[in-house]
mmCIF file of the N, C-alpha and C atoms, coordinates in Angstrom:
data_MODEL
# 
_entry.id   MODEL 
# 
loop_
_atom_site.group_PDB 
_atom_site.id 
_atom_site.type_symbol 
_atom_site.label_atom_id 
_atom_site.label_alt_id 
_atom_site.label_comp_id 
_atom_site.label_asym_id 
_atom_site.label_entity_id 
_atom_site.label_seq_id 
_atom_site.pdbx_PDB_ins_code 
_atom_site.Cartn_x 
_atom_site.Cartn_y 
_atom_site.Cartn_z 
_atom_site.occupancy 
_atom_site.B_iso_or_equiv 
_atom_site.pdbx_formal_charge 
_atom_site.auth_seq_id 
_atom_site.auth_comp_id 
_atom_site.auth_asym_id 
_atom_site.auth_atom_id 
_atom_site.pdbx_PDB_model_num 
ATOM 1   N N  . UNK A 1 1  ? 113.101 173.910 147.276 1.00 0.00 ? 1  UNK A N  1 
ATOM 2   C CA . UNK A 1 1  ? 113.942 172.948 146.401 1.00 0.00 ? 1  UNK A CA 1 
ATOM 3   C C  . UNK A 1 1  ? 113.438 171.659 145.925 1.00 0.00 ? 1  UNK A C  1 
ATOM 4   N N  . UNK A 1 2  ? 113.027 171.162 146.928 1.00 0.00 ? 2  UNK A N  1 
ATOM 5   C CA . UNK A 1 2  ? 112.305 169.616 146.804 1.00 0.00 ? 2  UNK A CA 1 
ATOM 6   C C  . UNK A 1 2  ? 111.038 169.457 145.884 1.00 0.00 ? 2  UNK A C  1 
ATOM 7   N N  . UNK A 1 3  ? 110.502 170.722 145.756 1.00 0.00 ? 3  UNK A N  1 
ATOM 8   C CA . UNK A 1 3  ? 109.033 170.790 145.103 1.00 0.00 ? 3  UNK A CA 1 
ATOM 9   C C  . UNK A 1 3  ? 109.528 171.181 143.671 1.00 0.00 ? 3  UNK A C  1 
ATOM 10  N N  . UNK A 1 4  ? 110.660 171.832 143.296 1.00 0.00 ? 4  UNK A N  1 
ATOM 11  C CA . UNK A 1 4  ? 111.209 171.948 142.111 1.00 0.00 ? 4  UNK A CA 1 
ATOM 12  C C  . UNK A 1 4  ? 111.556 170.573 141.406 1.00 0.00 ? 4  UNK A C  1 
ATOM 13  N N  . UNK A 1 5  ? 112.582 169.923 142.406 1.00 0.00 ? 5  UNK A N  1 
ATOM 14  C CA . UNK A 1 5  ? 113.019 168.471 141.731 1.00 0.00 ? 5  UNK A CA 1 
ATOM 15  C C  . UNK A 1 5  ? 112.122 167.812 141.627 1.00 0.00 ? 5  UNK A C  1 
ATOM 16  N N  . UNK A 1 6  ? 110.925 167.869 142.287 1.00 0.00 ? 6  UNK A N  1 
ATOM 17  C CA . UNK A 1 6  ? 109.827 166.779 142.245 1.00 0.00 ? 6  UNK A CA 1 
ATOM 18  C C  . UNK A 1 6  ? 108.931 166.885 140.911 1.00 0.00 ? 6  UNK A C  1 
ATOM 19  N N  . UNK A 1 7  ? 108.859 168.301 140.684 1.00 0.00 ? 7  UNK A N  1 
ATOM 20  C CA . UNK A 1 7  ? 108.198 168.857 139.497 1.00 0.00 ? 7  UNK A CA 1 
ATOM 21  C C  . UNK A 1 7  ? 109.112 168.403 138.185 1.00 0.00 ? 7  UNK A C  1 
ATOM 22  N N  . UNK A 1 8  ? 110.350 168.649 138.204 1.00 0.00 ? 8  UNK A N  1 
ATOM 23  C CA . UNK A 1 8  ? 111.355 168.386 137.060 1.00 0.00 ? 8  UNK A CA 1 
ATOM 24  C C  . UNK A 1 8  ? 111.202 166.639 136.959 1.00 0.00 ? 8  UNK A C  1 
ATOM 25  N N  . UNK A 1 9  ? 111.089 165.866 138.102 1.00 0.00 ? 9  UNK A N  1 
ATOM 26  C CA . UNK A 1 9  ? 111.197 164.485 137.997 1.00 0.00 ? 9  UNK A CA 1 
ATOM 27  C C  . UNK A 1 9  ? 109.770 163.915 137.321 1.00 0.00 ? 9  UNK A C  1 
ATOM 28  N N  . UNK A 1 10 ? 108.673 164.717 137.781 1.00 0.00 ? 10 UNK A N  1 
ATOM 29  C CA . UNK A 1 10 ? 107.333 164.201 137.371 1.00 0.00 ? 10 UNK A CA 1 
ATOM 30  C C  . UNK A 1 10 ? 107.335 164.751 135.592 1.00 0.00 ? 10 UNK A C  1 
ATOM 31  N N  . UNK A 1 11 ? 107.816 166.001 135.408 1.00 0.00 ? 11 UNK A N  1 
ATOM 32  C CA . UNK A 1 11 ? 107.969 166.248 134.025 1.00 0.00 ? 11 UNK A CA 1 
ATOM 33  C C  . UNK A 1 11 ? 108.982 165.279 133.030 1.00 0.00 ? 11 UNK A C  1 
ATOM 34  N N  . UNK A 1 12 ? 109.784 164.775 133.474 1.00 0.00 ? 12 UNK A N  1 
ATOM 35  C CA . UNK A 1 12 ? 111.111 164.138 132.965 1.00 0.00 ? 12 UNK A CA 1 
ATOM 36  C C  . UNK A 1 12 ? 110.018 162.500 132.610 1.00 0.00 ? 12 UNK A C  1 
ATOM 37  N N  . UNK A 1 13 ? 109.192 162.152 133.496 1.00 0.00 ? 13 UNK A N  1 
ATOM 38  C CA . UNK A 1 13 ? 108.860 160.621 133.497 1.00 0.00 ? 13 UNK A CA 1 
ATOM 39  C C  . UNK A 1 13 ? 107.185 160.889 132.831 1.00 0.00 ? 13 UNK A C  1 
ATOM 40  N N  . UNK A 1 14 ? 106.913 162.062 132.548 1.00 0.00 ? 14 UNK A N  1 
ATOM 41  C CA . UNK A 1 14 ? 105.459 162.094 131.802 1.00 0.00 ? 14 UNK A CA 1 
ATOM 42  C C  . UNK A 1 14 ? 105.736 161.733 130.261 1.00 0.00 ? 14 UNK A C  1 
ATOM 43  N N  . UNK A 1 15 ? 104.970 160.623 129.900 1.00 0.00 ? 15 UNK A N  1 
ATOM 44  C CA . UNK A 1 15 ? 105.112 160.087 128.247 1.00 0.00 ? 15 UNK A CA 1 
ATOM 45  C C  . UNK A 1 15 ? 103.718 160.363 127.883 1.00 0.00 ? 15 UNK A C  1 
ATOM 46  N N  . UNK A 1 16 ? 102.877 161.238 128.107 1.00 0.00 ? 16 UNK A N  1 
ATOM 47  C CA . UNK A 1 16 ? 101.576 161.365 127.509 1.00 0.00 ? 16 UNK A CA 1 
ATOM 48  C C  . UNK A 1 16 ? 101.716 161.556 125.948 1.00 0.00 ? 16 UNK A C  1 
ATOM 49  N N  . UNK A 1 17 ? 102.661 162.515 125.677 1.00 0.00 ? 17 UNK A N  1 
ATOM 50  C CA . UNK A 1 17 ? 102.687 162.870 123.906 1.00 0.00 ? 17 UNK A CA 1 
ATOM 51  C C  . UNK A 1 17 ? 103.633 161.881 123.328 1.00 0.00 ? 17 UNK A C  1 
ATOM 52  N N  . UNK A 1 18 ? 104.211 160.725 123.823 1.00 0.00 ? 18 UNK A N  1 
ATOM 53  C CA . UNK A 1 18 ? 105.136 159.864 123.506 1.00 0.00 ? 18 UNK A CA 1 
ATOM 54  C C  . UNK A 1 18 ? 104.213 159.025 122.419 1.00 0.00 ? 18 UNK A C  1 
ATOM 55  N N  . UNK A 1 19 ? 103.132 158.786 122.826 1.00 0.00 ? 19 UNK A N  1 
ATOM 56  C CA . UNK A 1 19 ? 102.255 157.710 121.864 1.00 0.00 ? 19 UNK A CA 1 
ATOM 57  C C  . UNK A 1 19 ? 102.119 158.432 120.591 1.00 0.00 ? 19 UNK A C  1 
ATOM 58  N N  . UNK A 1 20 ? 101.660 159.917 120.833 1.00 0.00 ? 20 UNK A N  1 
ATOM 59  C CA . UNK A 1 20 ? 101.294 160.651 119.656 1.00 0.00 ? 20 UNK A CA 1 
ATOM 60  C C  . UNK A 1 20 ? 102.508 160.990 118.738 1.00 0.00 ? 20 UNK A C  1 
ATOM 61  N N  . UNK A 1 21 ? 103.626 161.212 119.109 1.00 0.00 ? 21 UNK A N  1 
ATOM 62  C CA . UNK A 1 21 ? 104.516 161.299 118.314 1.00 0.00 ? 21 UNK A CA 1 
ATOM 63  C C  . UNK A 1 21 ? 105.227 160.018 117.672 1.00 0.00 ? 21 UNK A C  1 
ATOM 64  N N  . UNK A 1 22 ? 105.046 158.898 118.275 1.00 0.00 ? 22 UNK A N  1 
ATOM 65  C CA . UNK A 1 22 ? 105.362 157.651 117.489 1.00 0.00 ? 22 UNK A CA 1 
ATOM 66  C C  . UNK A 1 22 ? 104.537 157.555 116.267 1.00 0.00 ? 22 UNK A C  1 
ATOM 67  N N  . UNK A 1 23 ? 103.125 157.498 116.768 1.00 0.00 ? 23 UNK A N  1 
ATOM 68  C CA . UNK A 1 23 ? 102.253 157.214 115.586 1.00 0.00 ? 23 UNK A CA 1 
ATOM 69  C C  . UNK A 1 23 ? 102.365 158.347 114.343 1.00 0.00 ? 23 UNK A C  1 
ATOM 70  N N  . UNK A 1 24 ? 102.715 159.734 114.643 1.00 0.00 ? 24 UNK A N  1 
ATOM 71  C CA . UNK A 1 24 ? 102.888 160.540 113.675 1.00 0.00 ? 24 UNK A CA 1 
ATOM 72  C C  . UNK A 1 24 ? 104.073 160.005 113.050 1.00 0.00 ? 24 UNK A C  1 
ATOM 73  N N  . UNK A 1 25 ? 105.298 159.560 113.444 1.00 0.00 ? 25 UNK A N  1 
ATOM 74  C CA . UNK A 1 25 ? 106.258 158.935 112.915 1.00 0.00 ? 25 UNK A CA 1 
ATOM 75  C C  . UNK A 1 25 ? 105.904 157.928 111.933 1.00 0.00 ? 25 UNK A C  1 
ATOM 76  N N  . UNK A 1 26 ? 105.232 157.094 112.333 1.00 0.00 ? 26 UNK A N  1 
ATOM 77  C CA . UNK A 1 26 ? 104.648 155.969 111.339 1.00 0.00 ? 26 UNK A CA 1 
ATOM 78  C C  . UNK A 1 26 ? 103.890 156.520 110.162 1.00 0.00 ? 26 UNK A C  1 
ATOM 79  N N  . UNK A 1 27 ? 103.219 157.554 110.500 1.00 0.00 ? 27 UNK A N  1 
ATOM 80  C CA . UNK A 1 27 ? 102.462 158.031 109.232 1.00 0.00 ? 27 UNK A CA 1 
ATOM 81  C C  . UNK A 1 27 ? 103.351 158.505 108.386 1.00 0.00 ? 27 UNK A C  1 
ATOM 82  N N  . UNK A 1 28 ? 104.352 159.491 108.870 1.00 0.00 ? 28 UNK A N  1 
ATOM 83  C CA . UNK A 1 28 ? 105.225 159.920 107.869 1.00 0.00 ? 28 UNK A CA 1 
ATOM 84  C C  . UNK A 1 28 ? 105.959 158.907 107.251 1.00 0.00 ? 28 UNK A C  1 
ATOM 85  N N  . UNK A 1 29 ? 106.370 157.982 107.824 1.00 0.00 ? 29 UNK A N  1 
ATOM 86  C CA . UNK A 1 29 ? 107.208 156.842 107.098 1.00 0.00 ? 29 UNK A CA 1 
ATOM 87  C C  . UNK A 1 29 ? 106.296 156.068 106.025 1.00 0.00 ? 29 UNK A C  1 
ATOM 88  N N  . UNK A 1 30 ? 104.918 155.935 106.421 1.00 0.00 ? 30 UNK A N  1 
ATOM 89  C CA . UNK A 1 30 ? 104.033 155.369 105.401 1.00 0.00 ? 30 UNK A CA 1 
ATOM 90  C C  . UNK A 1 30 ? 103.687 156.370 103.983 1.00 0.00 ? 30 UNK A C  1 
ATOM 91  N N  . UNK A 1 31 ? 103.701 157.619 104.593 1.00 0.00 ? 31 UNK A N  1 
ATOM 92  C CA . UNK A 1 31 ? 103.404 158.494 103.456 1.00 0.00 ? 31 UNK A CA 1 
ATOM 93  C C  . UNK A 1 31 ? 104.790 158.438 102.648 1.00 0.00 ? 31 UNK A C  1 
ATOM 94  N N  . UNK A 1 32 ? 105.885 158.614 103.061 1.00 0.00 ? 32 UNK A N  1 
ATOM 95  C CA . UNK A 1 32 ? 107.009 158.626 102.180 1.00 0.00 ? 32 UNK A CA 1 
ATOM 96  C C  . UNK A 1 32 ? 106.905 157.253 101.155 1.00 0.00 ? 32 UNK A C  1 
ATOM 97  N N  . UNK A 1 33 ? 106.608 156.202 102.085 1.00 0.00 ? 33 UNK A N  1 
ATOM 98  C CA . UNK A 1 33 ? 106.772 154.953 101.244 1.00 0.00 ? 33 UNK A CA 1 
ATOM 99  C C  . UNK A 1 33 ? 105.851 154.796 100.180 1.00 0.00 ? 33 UNK A C  1 
ATOM 100 N N  . UNK A 1 34 ? 104.517 155.419 100.251 1.00 0.00 ? 34 UNK A N  1 
ATOM 101 C CA . UNK A 1 34 ? 103.455 155.414 99.494  1.00 0.00 ? 34 UNK A CA 1 
ATOM 102 C C  . UNK A 1 34 ? 104.061 156.234 98.169  1.00 0.00 ? 34 UNK A C  1 
ATOM 103 N N  . UNK A 1 35 ? 104.550 157.445 98.443  1.00 0.00 ? 35 UNK A N  1 
ATOM 104 C CA . UNK A 1 35 ? 104.945 158.529 97.568  1.00 0.00 ? 35 UNK A CA 1 
ATOM 105 C C  . UNK A 1 35 ? 106.226 157.496 96.689  1.00 0.00 ? 35 UNK A C  1 
ATOM 106 N N  . UNK A 1 36 ? 106.869 156.987 97.405  1.00 0.00 ? 36 UNK A N  1 
ATOM 107 C CA . UNK A 1 36 ? 107.958 156.467 96.694  1.00 0.00 ? 36 UNK A CA 1 
ATOM 108 C C  . UNK A 1 36 ? 107.216 155.296 95.632  1.00 0.00 ? 36 UNK A C  1 
ATOM 109 N N  . UNK A 1 37 ? 106.492 154.531 95.990  1.00 0.00 ? 37 UNK A N  1 
ATOM 110 C CA . UNK A 1 37 ? 105.932 153.466 95.347  1.00 0.00 ? 37 UNK A CA 1 
ATOM 111 C C  . UNK A 1 37 ? 104.959 154.002 94.242  1.00 0.00 ? 37 UNK A C  1 
ATOM 112 N N  . UNK A 1 38 ? 104.189 155.069 94.444  1.00 0.00 ? 38 UNK A N  1 
ATOM 113 C CA . UNK A 1 38 ? 103.419 155.736 93.360  1.00 0.00 ? 38 UNK A CA 1 
ATOM 114 C C  . UNK A 1 38 ? 104.385 156.336 92.616  1.00 0.00 ? 38 UNK A C  1 
ATOM 115 N N  . UNK A 1 39 ? 105.358 156.748 92.743  1.00 0.00 ? 39 UNK A N  1 
ATOM 116 C CA . UNK A 1 39 ? 106.427 157.177 91.586  1.00 0.00 ? 39 UNK A CA 1 
ATOM 117 C C  . UNK A 1 39 ? 106.971 156.075 90.720  1.00 0.00 ? 39 UNK A C  1 
ATOM 118 N N  . UNK A 1 40 ? 107.187 154.938 91.491  1.00 0.00 ? 40 UNK A N  1 
ATOM 119 C CA . UNK A 1 40 ? 107.484 153.967 90.566  1.00 0.00 ? 40 UNK A CA 1 
ATOM 120 C C  . UNK A 1 40 ? 106.651 153.074 89.731  1.00 0.00 ? 40 UNK A C  1 
ATOM 121 N N  . UNK A 1 41 ? 105.591 153.423 90.377  1.00 0.00 ? 41 UNK A N  1 
ATOM 122 C CA . UNK A 1 41 ? 104.503 152.662 89.673  1.00 0.00 ? 41 UNK A CA 1 
ATOM 123 C C  . UNK A 1 41 ? 104.029 153.631 88.370  1.00 0.00 ? 41 UNK A C  1 
ATOM 124 N N  . UNK A 1 42 ? 103.841 154.899 88.592  1.00 0.00 ? 42 UNK A N  1 
ATOM 125 C CA . UNK A 1 42 ? 103.525 156.050 87.424  1.00 0.00 ? 42 UNK A CA 1 
ATOM 126 C C  . UNK A 1 42 ? 104.649 155.726 86.312  1.00 0.00 ? 42 UNK A C  1 
ATOM 127 N N  . UNK A 1 43 ? 105.797 155.555 86.601  1.00 0.00 ? 43 UNK A N  1 
ATOM 128 C CA . UNK A 1 43 ? 106.900 155.291 85.631  1.00 0.00 ? 43 UNK A CA 1 
ATOM 129 C C  . UNK A 1 43 ? 106.465 153.987 84.627  1.00 0.00 ? 43 UNK A C  1 
ATOM 130 N N  . UNK A 1 44 ? 106.231 152.991 85.540  1.00 0.00 ? 44 UNK A N  1 
ATOM 131 C CA . UNK A 1 44 ? 106.159 151.890 84.728  1.00 0.00 ? 44 UNK A CA 1 
ATOM 132 C C  . UNK A 1 44 ? 104.588 151.707 83.944  1.00 0.00 ? 44 UNK A C  1 
ATOM 133 N N  . UNK A 1 45 ? 103.456 152.443 84.696  1.00 0.00 ? 45 UNK A N  1 
ATOM 134 C CA . UNK A 1 45 ? 102.215 152.594 83.902  1.00 0.00 ? 45 UNK A CA 1 
ATOM 135 C C  . UNK A 1 45 ? 102.467 153.556 82.442  1.00 0.00 ? 45 UNK A C  1 
ATOM 136 N N  . UNK A 1 46 ? 103.302 154.554 82.769  1.00 0.00 ? 46 UNK A N  1 
ATOM 137 C CA . UNK A 1 46 ? 103.675 155.475 81.742  1.00 0.00 ? 46 UNK A CA 1 
ATOM 138 C C  . UNK A 1 46 ? 104.244 154.862 80.410  1.00 0.00 ? 46 UNK A C  1 
ATOM 139 N N  . UNK A 1 47 ? 105.195 153.977 80.939  1.00 0.00 ? 47 UNK A N  1 
ATOM 140 C CA . UNK A 1 47 ? 106.189 153.108 79.776  1.00 0.00 ? 47 UNK A CA 1 
ATOM 141 C C  . UNK A 1 47 ? 105.066 152.337 79.339  1.00 0.00 ? 47 UNK A C  1 
ATOM 142 N N  . UNK A 1 48 ? 104.221 151.696 79.853  1.00 0.00 ? 48 UNK A N  1 
ATOM 143 C CA . UNK A 1 48 ? 103.294 150.608 79.402  1.00 0.00 ? 48 UNK A CA 1 
ATOM 144 C C  . UNK A 1 48 ? 102.345 151.076 78.244  1.00 0.00 ? 48 UNK A C  1 
ATOM 145 N N  . UNK A 1 49 ? 101.805 152.511 78.587  1.00 0.00 ? 49 UNK A N  1 
ATOM 146 C CA . UNK A 1 49 ? 100.977 153.260 77.732  1.00 0.00 ? 49 UNK A CA 1 
ATOM 147 C C  . UNK A 1 49 ? 101.904 153.622 76.418  1.00 0.00 ? 49 UNK A C  1 
ATOM 148 N N  . UNK A 1 50 ? 103.044 154.082 76.488  1.00 0.00 ? 50 UNK A N  1 
ATOM 149 C CA . UNK A 1 50 ? 103.907 154.319 75.595  1.00 0.00 ? 50 UNK A CA 1 
ATOM 150 C C  . UNK A 1 50 ? 104.059 153.219 74.557  1.00 0.00 ? 50 UNK A C  1 
ATOM 151 N N  . UNK A 1 51 ? 104.336 151.980 75.260  1.00 0.00 ? 51 UNK A N  1 
ATOM 152 C CA . UNK A 1 51 ? 104.572 150.815 74.389  1.00 0.00 ? 51 UNK A CA 1 
ATOM 153 C C  . UNK A 1 51 ? 103.064 150.313 73.619  1.00 0.00 ? 51 UNK A C  1 
ATOM 154 N N  . UNK A 1 52 ? 101.944 150.632 74.078  1.00 0.00 ? 52 UNK A N  1 
ATOM 155 C CA . UNK A 1 52 ? 100.637 150.212 73.703  1.00 0.00 ? 52 UNK A CA 1 
ATOM 156 C C  . UNK A 1 52 ? 100.386 151.258 72.583  1.00 0.00 ? 52 UNK A C  1 
ATOM 157 N N  . UNK A 1 53 ? 100.816 152.491 73.156  1.00 0.00 ? 53 UNK A N  1 
ATOM 158 C CA . UNK A 1 53 ? 100.602 153.338 71.734  1.00 0.00 ? 53 UNK A CA 1 
ATOM 159 C C  . UNK A 1 53 ? 101.191 153.356 70.441  1.00 0.00 ? 53 UNK A C  1 
ATOM 160 N N  . UNK A 1 54 ? 102.578 152.857 70.928  1.00 0.00 ? 54 UNK A N  1 
ATOM 161 C CA . UNK A 1 54 ? 103.502 152.754 69.731  1.00 0.00 ? 54 UNK A CA 1 
ATOM 162 C C  . UNK A 1 54 ? 102.982 151.334 68.923  1.00 0.00 ? 54 UNK A C  1 
ATOM 163 N N  . UNK A 1 55 ? 102.378 150.576 69.575  1.00 0.00 ? 55 UNK A N  1 
ATOM 164 C CA . UNK A 1 55 ? 101.763 149.275 68.786  1.00 0.00 ? 55 UNK A CA 1 
ATOM 165 C C  . UNK A 1 55 ? 100.484 149.604 67.943  1.00 0.00 ? 55 UNK A C  1 
ATOM 166 N N  . UNK A 1 56 ? 99.814  150.270 68.669  1.00 0.00 ? 56 UNK A N  1 
ATOM 167 C CA . UNK A 1 56 ? 98.555  150.887 67.663  1.00 0.00 ? 56 UNK A CA 1 
ATOM 168 C C  . UNK A 1 56 ? 98.875  151.514 66.850  1.00 0.00 ? 56 UNK A C  1 
ATOM 169 N N  . UNK A 1 57 ? 99.929  152.504 66.859  1.00 0.00 ? 57 UNK A N  1 
ATOM 170 C CA . UNK A 1 57 ? 100.271 153.350 65.862  1.00 0.00 ? 57 UNK A CA 1 
ATOM 171 C C  . UNK A 1 57 ? 100.701 152.643 64.680  1.00 0.00 ? 57 UNK A C  1 
ATOM 172 N N  . UNK A 1 58 ? 101.326 151.617 64.795  1.00 0.00 ? 58 UNK A N  1 
ATOM 173 C CA . UNK A 1 58 ? 101.961 150.698 63.644  1.00 0.00 ? 58 UNK A CA 1 
ATOM 174 C C  . UNK A 1 58 ? 100.595 150.100 62.966  1.00 0.00 ? 58 UNK A C  1 
ATOM 175 N N  . UNK A 1 59 ? 99.380  149.641 63.535  1.00 0.00 ? 59 UNK A N  1 
ATOM 176 C CA . UNK A 1 59 ? 98.333  148.873 63.007  1.00 0.00 ? 59 UNK A CA 1 
ATOM 177 C C  . UNK A 1 59 ? 97.442  150.007 62.384  1.00 0.00 ? 59 UNK A C  1 
ATOM 178 N N  . UNK A 1 60 ? 97.447  151.369 63.193  1.00 0.00 ? 60 UNK A N  1 
ATOM 179 C CA . UNK A 1 60 ? 96.561  152.415 62.521  1.00 0.00 ? 60 UNK A CA 1 
ATOM 180 C C  . UNK A 1 60 ? 97.087  152.938 61.142  1.00 0.00 ? 60 UNK A C  1 
ATOM 181 N N  . UNK A 1 61 ? 98.282  153.235 61.000  1.00 0.00 ? 61 UNK A N  1 
ATOM 182 C CA . UNK A 1 61 ? 99.121  153.587 59.797  1.00 0.00 ? 61 UNK A CA 1 
ATOM 183 C C  . UNK A 1 61 ? 99.248  152.825 58.673  1.00 0.00 ? 61 UNK A C  1 
# 
């Protein structure tokens, strides 16, 4: 019984995978932020090209 309790106690205090999990959470959050930023930037760039195209269209025709 003592051996089982010692094994459970050792398992509970083992934090070897904790760093990896924290690192993965940070990577996921950065990826989500980058995706949101890219969507916002893509919308802004698209509207800029539409405005430029409209101005060029008035000069060409």
